[in-house]
Structures are given as structure tokens and as C-alpha cells.
Residue, then its C-alpha position, 0 to 999 in steps of 0.5 A: x685104245x690104250x696109246x703106246x709108244x712107236x718103239x720096239x723093245x729088244x731084250x736079249x737074255x741067255x739063262x736069265x731066269x733070276x732077272x728077265x721077268x723084273x726087266x719085261x715088268x719094268x718095261x711093261x709097266x712104261x707110262x706109255x708102254x713099247x708098241x713091240x717087245x721082242x725077246x732074243x733067247x740064247x739057248x737058255x737051259x733054265x726057264x727063260x724062254x717060259x718067263x718070256x712068253x708070259x710077257x711077248x708072243x715075240x720070243x725067239x730062240x737063237x742056237x749056237x750063236x752068242x750075245x753079239x750076233x743075238x743083238x743083231x737078230x732083235x735089231x732085225x726082227x724089230x718092226x719100228x723105226x726106234x729100237x730100245x735094247x734093254x738087258x735083263x738086268x736093266x730095271x727101267x721106270x714108268x718114263x724111261x722110255x719116253x725121256x730117253x726119246x725126249x733126249x734123243x730128239x734134245x740132243x739131235x741124236x741117232x743112239x742115246x745111252x740111258x745113265x746107269x747106276x748099281x743099286x745097293x749098299x755094297x762097297x763095290x756097287x756104290x764104287x761101281x756107280x761112283x765110276x759111272x758118275x765120272x766116266x759115262x753118266x754125263x748127258x749130252x753128245x759123246x765120242x762112244x757109248x755103250x749098246x745098252x740100255x739104249x734107243x737107236x735109230x733103226x736106219x743105223x743098221x742100214x750102214x753097220x750091224x753088230x758082228x759076231x765075226x769080230x768080237x763074241x764076247x764084248x759087243x760094244x767096243x768094236x760096234x761103237x768103233x766103226x760106227x765112229x768111223x762112218x762119221x755119219x751119225x751123232x752118239x750121247x747119253x741121256x740124263x735119265x737113270x737106269x737100274x743096272x743089277x750088275x754083280x755085287x761080291x768081289x770075285x763077281x766084280x774080277x770075273x766080269x773084269x776078266x770078261x771085258x779084258x777077254x773082249x778088250x784083247x779080240x778087238x786089239x787082234x782085230x783093229x790092230x792100229x787101235x791096240x796101243x790106244x786100247x793098252x794106254x787106256x787100261x795101264x795109264x787112263x784106268x789105273x791113273x788118270x780115272x783115280x786122280x778124277x775121282x780123287x778130285x771129285x770126292x769119289x773115294x770109292x771109285x778109286x780101287x774100282x777104277x785101279x782094279x779094273x785097269x790091271x785086270x782088264x789089262x792082264x785079260x786083254x794081253x793074255x787074249x792077244x797073245x793067245x794062238x798068236 
């Protein structure tokens, strides 16, 4: 019998017919395939469910929900003590899962996030990768990480869960902040690199940054004591500190990327904070 990794892989998707199949093919192409693949569909109106059922019999449709809630639904349905959260726009290699598990053990972590890069020759894709290499793709222990592509020890969710009542737009900031406050778990980044098929055009990146900013604003309204820190992050760290760091490391494309992200997220964040206030 073909040996499998004792891990559940959760993929959350909504209207991802253009991306989902590639993600599932890459997961199933792992040198040691996962014991379980779970797809949580956010009530798609395209062929997402049809495609998912070609690769796993564990496909669940979540109606009237959101990304944050669907991540927790997937975690709850996982059967194994390790859970990988892989998004539809991620592409892993045959060794990604096993290498991330090795780094989980190497750094004695409870959550490990893969290093991420955006493929392609487009200016903004290259700029995003440069920015990630400066801020995120640094292997080892971290205070905060994103939520996907990650491997989690499922026991974490006995203490804390994704909460859609807090932030429906951005799922990672609030979850990782509450997790950090527990001072019980170790988070870190793996040296394993995973493709993230993010957007490529200038307009797409602007739309993405607006979406991030709305999530930042939701976070600030919930955690008012962290609002100043968030505003500092968006108004000082992104447009000033990070570009200087990029200049020092000769990552020139990252400079306009950081400045654009910071300014747009700040605008959307403040707009969200004052909405209905």
C-alpha cells in the first residue's frame, strides 16, 4: 500500500474553478500524499464543487458563510493531528508537505508557514516576491505568521478558533493576535517555498490592498487597544521603514510595492473604522 503522510489538507474555495484543480493536482502529486483532503466550498456559483469532487470525496458546501468561518469548518472536519491549510491559488511541490513537517519539528513549532513567492515576469509579481523575501520569507521562529499555506497542530484549536464574528474580511490578523496573547504556542516560517498565484495587474493589486485595509479596519474596531499600532504599521512601517530596508538590500521593485500597499491599506482601514461609528 502506498505510504501516506498522516496529515489532513484543508482547501477553502469559493468560485475558484480557474485555480482549484491546479491546487488539488499539486497536493495529490506529493511524494507522500496526505491521508485526507477536505474541500470547503463557500457556496460557489461556478464549477468549484464539481472539480473538487474529482479529487476527494470530502467536499462540503458552506452556505451563508465567509472565508474565516469556512477555515474553521475545515479544521473541525479534519481527522488527523496535523492540518495543512492550502489555498486554491497555492501550488505545492512533491516535497512541500514533508519538508514543512520537518521544519515544524526542526524549530519546535506549533504552526509553520511556507515561504511564498509570486511567479511570473510582471513587475508587480516580482515586486511582491521581493517584499515577501524582506518581511515574511525568513525561516525560523516568528511572533506572527499568516494562515495559509500553513501546517497546524490541531490541538491549537482546543484553545482558539477562527472567529467570523470578529473579522469576516481578513482571517489572519485577528487569529494570530489572539493566539500570540496566549503565549502558549510557537509560530514560524519554513524555508520551503510555495507558489502563490496572486494577482498580476496594477488594478488587481489595488483591489487586494483595499480588501486588506478593510480587514485592518475590522481588526481595529474589535481590538481598539491595537488601533494605534496598526495605524503606525500602515503609515510608517510600510511607506518609510520597509522601503528603506528594500533600498539597503537592493530590492528596488519592493519600494513602490510597500508604499502603494501602505497608503491604500491605510485609506481603506480608516474608512472602515469610521463607517457606522
